[in-house]
N, C-alpha and C positions, 0 to 999 in steps of 0.2 A: 845797543844799535838796532837791535831788532825790535825792541819796545818802543822806541822812538818813531821808527817806520810806521809801527801799527797804530799808535796814537796820532799820527799825523793823517793817516788814512781815514780814521774815524772822524777827523774833524772836518772832513770834506762834505760834500753834499750826499745826502743819503742814497741817491740813485747811482752813486759811484762807488757803493760799498762792494759790489761783486767784483771789482778789480783787485781786492785783496787776493784773490784765488789766481790772479793772472800776472801780478807783478812780483818778480823774483826778490825775496827779502834778502838773501845773500849771493853771493857770487854764483854758488852751486844752488840747482833747482832741487826743492825737496820732491821726492816721488809722492803720489797721491793716489788715493783710491776713489773710486766712483762708486756711491751706494745708490740701491734701486728698492723700491717697494715690490711687495709681492704683486699688485695690480699690474705692473709693467709686463709680467711674464705671461698673463693671460691672454696671449695672442691665439692660443688654440681654442677650439669649439667648445662651449661650455657643455658639461657632462648633463644628459637628460635625467631629471628625477623621476624614477619608476613610479612614485606614488602619484605623480600628475596623471598617470594613465589609468588608474584605478576607477572601474565604474562604481561611482559613489551610491547610487540606487541599489545595486546588488550588494554592495558592501554593507549599507543601511540594513538591509533585510537579512544579510548573514548575522550581523552583530545582533539583531532583534532575536532571531531564532536561535541563538545560542544562549543569549542571556534570560530569555523568558521561559525556556522549556521547562523549568521547575514549578511554574504557576500552573501548569495543566499536565495531565498524564500524557507521556510519549506513547506513541504507537508505532508499529512497522511503517506505516505510511508516512508520518511526520519524520521518521529518521531518513526515508527515501529522500524526502523533500531537502532536508537538511543536507544530506550527501551532496544532493544536485547542486546547492549553493556553494558548497564548499570545493567540489570536484568537477562540476560540469556533469552533463549527462553521461550515463554510463554506455560504453560501447556494447553491443550485443555480443555475448560469449558464442564463438563459431560452433564449437561443438554442439551446444544447446539447439542452435539454427538446424544444424544438421540432424539432430534427434527428431525434430518436428516434422522434417520432410520424410522420416522413415517410415515404412509400411509394417504394421504389427505382422508377426509370423503367423499368429493364430488369430486372422481376421474375422470378425463375426459381424454381420449387419446389424445397425441399430434397431431397424424395423424387422420383425419375425415375420418372414414369408408364410411359415407353416401355420401361424395362429389364426384359428378361426373364430370371427365375431358374431356372436348371437344377434339376430336381428331384433330381439326386444327382451329387456332385462327387467323382471317384474320389481327387483329390489333396487332399483337404480336411484331411487330418491334417498337411500339410506347410505352414508358415505362407509366404506370398507375400513376396519381397524383390526388388523392382523397383529397379534403380539409377536415380539421378536423372539426367537427360541435360540438357545445357547446351541451352537455347533462348531465344528472345526474349520468352517469356512471364514475367511477374514472378511472385516467390514470394509467399506469403502473409505470410511475415516481413517482407519488404520493404514490402508495401503497408501493414502494420499500422504500420511504423516512419516510414513517410513520411505518414502521416495521423492520427499521434498528436495528441492535443486539446493546446491551448496550456498548459492546466493541468497535465497530466501531463509534458509537456515541461520545465515550468519546474522541477518537483520533481525530475525526473531530473538536468537540469543541476546543480541545487543540491546534490543528493547526490554528483555527480562532483566538484564544486569542494570539497565538504567532504573527501571521501576523498583527494583531491590534497593538501590542506591537511595531512591527518593523516599520510599514507604517503609524501608526495612523488610526482613524474610518474612515475618509475622503480618506485617501490613499488606506486603503483596499476596501472601496466601488468602488473606481476607478479602482481599480486592477480587482475585481470580474467583474465589467462592461466590461472592455477591453476583459476579457476571453470569457464572452458570445458573444461579438461582433466578436472577432477572429474566434469563433465556428460557427457563422451564416455565415461570410464571407467565410470560409473554405467549408462548405456545398453548399452554392450557386455557389463557383467556381467548386466544383465536379460536380454539377449538369450541369453546362454549358459545362463540358467535355463530359457528358454521353448523353446531349441532342442533337438532330439534331440543325444545326447552325440557321435554321430559327425559331426554338422554343426557344432558348436562349436569355435572356433579356440583355439589354446593361448593367444592374447593376451587372450581374454576370461576373465580369471580375477579372483577377488577382489583387491583392492588394499586397503591399509591406509588410504588418503585416503579411500575410500569405503565402509569397514565401516559407518560410522555409518549412511549412506544405506540400505544394504541391510538393517540391522537394523531400521530405521524402516518399511520397506515389508512387513515379514514377514506381518503381520495382514491386508494387503491382497491378497497373492499367494494366500492361501489361497481368496480369492473368485473367482478368476480362472481360466477355463476355455477349451477350444476357440479357441487362438490361431490366426487367420486370416493376419494380416500383421505383419512387424516390419521395422522401418526401411524402409520402403518408399515410392517416390515415387508421387504421387497427381496428377492434373491434370483440371480442369474442361474439357471439351471445348467446352462452350457459351460459358462465361464467359471462357475462356483465362487461367487462372492455375495455377499448381502449388505441390507442397509435398511434404514428406518426414513421414509420419506414424509416431508412434512405435510404435504397436501398434494392432491391431484384435482385440479378443477378448471371450468373454463376461464380463460381471461380475455375479454373482448371477443369472445365467440369462439376462441381457439383452446382446445383442451391442452393443458401444462401441467409439469412437474414443477410444484412452486416450492422455492425455498426461503423461508423467513429468517431474516438476519437482523441482528442489533448492532448498532454501532455508536460511539460517542463522537465520531469523526466523519464527515461528509465522504461518500463514495458515489460520486456522479457518474463515473464510467464503469463499464464492466470490467476492465483491466484493473480496477481498485479492489476487485473481490478476490484476487489471487486464484486459489484452486477451486473456488465455488462452482464456477461452470463445468469443471470436470465432474465434479461431485453430482450436479444435475444430470449431466449425460449419462453418468453411470447408473443412476436410479432410473431414467427413462429406459435405457437398455434391458435392465433388470425387470422391470415392468412388463416390457414387451415379451420377455422370454420366461415370465412367471405364469405356471397354469392356474393360480389363484385368481389373476385379473382377467376378466372377459373384454378388456379394450386395449387399445395401444395408444402411445403418446408419441408425439413427434415434435413437440415445443417445450420450452422451459420458461421460467420466469424465477428471478433472484430479486426479492423485495428487501431493501436495506432501510430499516427504521431507526429513527434518531430519538435518544432520551430526551433531548430538549422539546420535542414535539414538532420540529420542523418537518416539512412533506418529505414522506419517504421516496427513494429513489427505485422505481421498478424497473429492471434490466430484462427485457425482453429477448428470448433466444429462438429464433425462427429455425425451421427444419435443417437449413443449409448450415447454420452456426452450430447447432447440435450435433450435425455429423462430423463438423471439424474438431469439436471437443471430445466427441466419442473416440475418434482415431487417437488422439492424445491420450486419453483415459486408457485405451488398451495399451499403448505403450508404457504407461506407469504401471498398469496392472502386470505385463509382462516382465517390468524390470523387478517388480515385487517378488514374482513367481521364481525368477531366476536367482534371486537373493536367498529365497528359502526353500 
């Protein structure tokens, strides 16, 4: 009977087929279940895909920096940039900010008020060149290295680890050796430029390895005159530290302690030079309190030259800026003395 009813309904018009589910087949009505697709349940607000909110340009730069770092040597500067892309700008560490506003316990002025400057110096046309003597006094370089901030120490160590992974231990040792050698050759070549021809030695000649660095500083050399010291030792007789200053000369008419730096990466601003401004300020203070020098200096200049020959970046430090870095240097010196 059921089959006959079903066949009768199928023989009717197609439009009436849906009545199959409405007409009782037997005296008792069969229970039925209503089925629904998942689309019917999506009445709630669709979840937002977090990937739609990604800054595509920033993500592209991040991927490029991560995938391409092995094609060129990493430096602490490039690691800073990479971390900026990964995590955004770093918040300033509050204790470090407080340390910068501190006043040194043993404050000594940058300019020596007791130093007498002669009116005329007959040997002013010959640059001073005092050899560095071995003493118990710490050097400026050693003091800065041993009081480096934890943040800078972290990035320098990470740079070293990456370079060793890329070049191997022997390769990294060779890389650093070549950097020091190029620095020595570069300073020797600059010295031969500033010294009279009869005083320059034969070893102080241009080398292919430093030709790019020399080309880089040509526009800066035009602004330098009246060289008073070259690769000369200085010591602060009151604060008891010493160093070897690259050059003391006039830059655009102002007497400066000049520090020559080499770099494979651009350093367009003073903050890119890390502790170099403190080093220059330390040398300025030492010269002003060293009886071997019959002059005083109030300005500084950091010249960053580039291996590819692109124009060097000269970072001039006026007297106010030098005074600021002098105070920071005194705090680092104080920290070193407390540790030792």
